[in-house]
C-alpha positions as CSV (number, residue, x, y, z in Angstrom):
1,M,12.1,-87.5,25.0
2,I,11.2,-85.4,28.0
3,I,8.9,-86.6,30.8
4,L,6.4,-84.1,32.3
5,P,4.8,-85.2,35.5
6,A,1.4,-83.6,35.8
7,I,-0.4,-81.7,38.5
8,D,-4.1,-80.9,37.8
9,I,-5.5,-78.3,40.2
10,R,-9.1,-77.9,41.2
11,E,-10.1,-75.8,44.2
12,G,-6.4,-75.6,45.2
13,K,-6.1,-79.4,45.4
14,V,-4.2,-82.0,43.3
15,V,-6.8,-84.1,41.5
16,R,-7.3,-86.4,38.5
17,L,-10.4,-86.7,36.4
18,L,-11.5,-89.9,34.7
19,K,-11.9,-89.3,31.0
20,G,-12.3,-85.6,31.5
21,D,-15.4,-86.0,33.7
22,Y,-15.6,-83.3,36.4
23,D,-18.0,-85.5,38.3
24,R,-15.5,-88.4,38.4
25,M,-12.7,-86.7,40.3
26,E,-10.2,-88.2,42.8
27,V,-8.3,-85.9,45.1
28,Y,-4.6,-87.0,45.6
29,S,-3.2,-84.2,47.7
30,Q,-4.2,-81.0,49.5
31,E,-0.5,-79.8,49.0
32,P,0.5,-79.1,45.4
33,Q,3.9,-77.8,46.4
34,K,4.7,-81.0,48.2
35,I,3.9,-83.0,45.1
36,A,6.0,-80.7,42.9
37,A,8.9,-81.0,45.3
38,G,8.7,-84.8,45.0
39,F,8.9,-84.5,41.2
40,A,12.0,-82.3,41.5
41,E,13.6,-84.7,44.0
42,S,13.1,-87.5,41.5
43,G,15.0,-85.7,38.9
44,A,12.3,-84.2,36.7
45,E,13.2,-81.1,34.7
46,W,9.6,-80.3,33.5
47,M,6.2,-80.2,35.0
48,H,2.7,-79.9,33.4
49,I,0.2,-77.9,35.4
50,I,-3.5,-77.5,34.5
51,D,-6.0,-75.2,36.2
52,L,-9.1,-77.4,35.8
53,D,-11.4,-74.7,37.2
54,G,-9.9,-72.3,34.8
55,A,-10.3,-74.7,31.8
56,K,-14.0,-75.1,32.7
57,D,-14.9,-71.5,33.7
58,G,-12.5,-69.5,31.5
59,E,-10.9,-67.6,34.3
60,L,-7.5,-68.0,36.1
61,V,-9.2,-69.5,39.2
62,N,-6.0,-71.1,40.7
63,F,-3.5,-68.5,39.6
64,G,-2.2,-67.9,43.1
65,T,-1.7,-71.6,43.8
66,I,0.0,-72.2,40.4
67,S,2.3,-69.1,40.6
68,A,3.4,-70.3,44.0
69,L,4.2,-73.7,42.5
70,I,6.2,-72.2,39.7
71,D,8.2,-70.1,42.2
72,S,9.0,-72.9,44.6
73,C,9.6,-76.0,42.4
74,G,12.6,-75.0,40.4
75,L,11.2,-76.8,37.3
76,N,10.4,-75.8,33.8
77,C,6.6,-75.5,33.9
78,Q,4.0,-75.5,31.1
79,I,0.7,-74.1,32.2
80,G,-2.8,-74.5,30.9
81,G,-6.4,-73.8,31.8
82,G,-8.4,-70.6,31.3
83,I,-5.7,-68.8,29.3
84,R,-7.9,-66.9,26.9
85,S,-6.2,-63.5,26.5
86,Y,-2.8,-62.1,25.7
87,E,-2.8,-60.5,29.2
88,R,-3.2,-63.9,30.8
89,I,-0.4,-65.4,28.7
90,D,1.9,-62.6,29.8
91,K,0.7,-63.0,33.4
92,Y,1.9,-66.6,33.6
93,L,5.1,-66.0,31.6
94,S,5.9,-63.1,34.0
95,A,5.3,-65.5,36.9
96,G,8.0,-67.8,35.5
97,A,6.2,-70.3,33.3
98,S,8.3,-71.7,30.5
99,R,5.4,-72.4,28.2
100,V,1.7,-71.5,28.2
101,I,-0.9,-73.9,26.8
102,L,-3.8,-72.5,24.7
103,G,-6.8,-74.8,24.4
104,T,-10.3,-73.3,23.7
105,K,-8.8,-70.0,22.5
106,A,-6.6,-71.7,19.9
107,T,-9.6,-72.4,17.8
108,S,-9.6,-68.7,16.9
109,A,-7.0,-68.4,14.1
110,E,-6.7,-64.6,14.6
111,F,-6.0,-64.9,18.3
112,L,-3.5,-67.8,17.8
113,T,-1.6,-65.9,15.1
114,G,-1.3,-62.9,17.4
115,A,-0.1,-65.1,20.3
116,I,2.6,-66.7,18.1
117,E,3.7,-63.3,16.9
118,R,4.0,-62.0,20.4
119,F,5.3,-65.0,22.4
120,G,6.8,-67.4,19.8
121,D,7.7,-70.8,21.1
122,K,6.5,-70.1,24.6
123,I,3.1,-70.9,23.2
124,A,1.9,-74.5,23.0
125,V,-1.5,-75.7,22.0
126,G,-3.4,-78.5,23.8
127,V,-5.5,-80.5,21.4
128,D,-8.0,-82.5,23.4
129,A,-9.9,-85.0,21.3
130,K,-12.9,-87.4,21.7
131,D,-13.4,-89.7,18.7
132,Q,-10.9,-87.6,16.9
133,R,-13.0,-84.5,17.3
134,V,-11.6,-81.4,19.1
135,A,-13.1,-80.8,22.6
136,I,-13.1,-77.3,24.2
137,G,-14.3,-75.6,27.4
138,G,-12.6,-78.0,29.7
139,W,-13.4,-81.0,27.5
140,I,-17.2,-80.3,28.0
141,E,-18.0,-79.3,24.4
142,V,-17.0,-81.6,21.5
143,T,-16.9,-79.8,18.2
144,D,-17.0,-81.0,14.6
145,I,-13.4,-80.1,14.1
146,D,-11.2,-83.1,13.0
147,S,-8.3,-83.2,15.5
148,V,-5.6,-84.3,13.1
149,E,-6.6,-81.7,10.5
150,F,-6.6,-79.1,13.3
151,C,-3.1,-80.1,14.3
152,G,-2.0,-79.6,10.7
153,M,-3.6,-76.1,10.7
154,L,-1.7,-75.3,14.0
155,A,1.6,-76.3,12.4
156,E,0.9,-74.0,9.4
157,T,0.1,-71.2,11.8
158,G,3.6,-71.6,13.4
159,V,2.8,-73.5,16.5
160,S,5.9,-75.4,17.6
161,T,4.5,-77.6,20.3
162,I,1.2,-79.6,20.4
163,I,0.0,-81.5,23.5
164,Y,-2.4,-84.1,22.1
165,T,-4.8,-85.8,24.6
166,D,-7.2,-88.6,23.7
167,I,-9.9,-87.9,26.3
168,S,-11.2,-91.4,26.2
169,K,-7.9,-92.7,27.5
170,D,-7.2,-90.0,30.1
171,G,-7.1,-91.3,33.7
172,A,-8.4,-94.7,32.6
173,M,-5.0,-96.6,33.1
174,Q,-5.7,-98.7,30.0
175,G,-3.0,-97.4,27.8
176,T,-2.6,-94.4,25.5
177,N,-3.6,-94.0,21.9
178,I,-0.3,-95.1,20.2
179,D,-1.8,-95.0,16.7
180,I,-2.7,-91.4,16.8
181,Y,0.9,-90.4,17.8
182,R,2.3,-92.5,15.0
183,R,0.0,-90.6,12.6
184,L,0.8,-87.2,14.0
185,K,4.5,-87.8,13.8
186,K,4.2,-89.0,10.2
187,E,1.9,-86.1,9.0
188,I,2.8,-83.1,11.1
189,D,6.2,-81.5,11.6
190,V,6.0,-80.1,15.2
191,K,7.0,-81.2,18.6
192,I,4.3,-83.6,19.8
193,I,3.7,-84.3,23.5
194,A,1.7,-87.4,24.3
195,S,-0.9,-87.1,27.0
196,G,-3.7,-89.3,28.3
197,G,-3.6,-92.9,29.6
198,I,0.1,-93.7,29.6
199,S,0.3,-96.5,32.1
200,S,3.5,-98.4,31.5
201,I,7.2,-98.0,30.9
202,D,6.8,-100.1,27.7
203,E,4.5,-97.4,26.3
204,L,7.2,-94.8,27.0
205,D,9.6,-96.9,25.0
206,I,7.2,-97.0,22.1
207,L,6.5,-93.3,22.2
208,R,10.2,-92.6,22.3
209,G,10.7,-94.9,19.3
210,I,8.0,-93.0,17.4
211,G,9.9,-89.8,18.0
212,V,7.5,-87.9,20.2
213,Y,9.0,-84.9,21.9
214,G,7.5,-85.5,25.3
215,A,5.1,-87.6,27.4
216,I,2.9,-86.4,30.3
217,L,2.4,-88.7,33.2
218,G,-0.5,-88.2,35.6
219,K,-2.5,-91.0,37.2
220,S,0.2,-93.6,36.5
221,L,2.5,-91.7,38.9
222,Y,-0.1,-91.2,41.6
223,T,-1.1,-94.9,41.6
224,G,2.5,-96.1,41.5
225,A,2.0,-97.9,38.1
226,I,5.0,-95.9,36.9
227,E,7.9,-94.8,39.1
228,L,9.1,-91.3,38.0
229,K,12.8,-92.0,38.4
230,S,12.5,-95.1,36.2
231,A,10.5,-93.2,33.6
232,L,13.1,-90.4,33.5
233,A,15.9,-92.8,33.1
234,R,14.2,-94.7,30.3
235,A,13.3,-91.6,28.4
236,R,17.0,-90.5,28.5
237,T,18.4,-93.7,27.0
């Protein structure tokens, strides 16, 4: 199982939202590159980066900051937030991103099919869910789309990697939604990355046992609840 330490960018700063609420934001650093360097020094091989302004506004608001991060950190980076055209996908891949995450735009079957045809396994889809309903537009709009059924549709379309986030767990430090990952692994044959609320090494053990491909760590790293070196070591056993 791979561990992906997370950097969420808003207005050029490293922040965390509580349950996806832009009005409940905590700033952890003014220096994203310093945070990324710390992840690399701890032995991380991957990093998860989200442009929160982009996710909300539909534009690549923090592209300069994120491209500088990719260039300096030496890690495999998966990037999301505001990526709603083929040109934007290509822009991030050309900047050195290893994977690009589609969110809102992945609800368009035509666009998604075209993205898979053009970029293959460099496309991942972020499925953000509230009460098992897909949320879009930076988690602001909750649709009527069942999130598990949507994941099944993504697999049939050819998506190879899904990042599934239970919004109600994200940033709350109360544990992740283990049951949903068990169900996803049982029903859908793609790489599943768990995201949202992971707050203990024990949860990583459970997720690894379920067979998830990866786990994203955010607030648990910033608060010290999980030490990155320990998480990386545990994931590799």
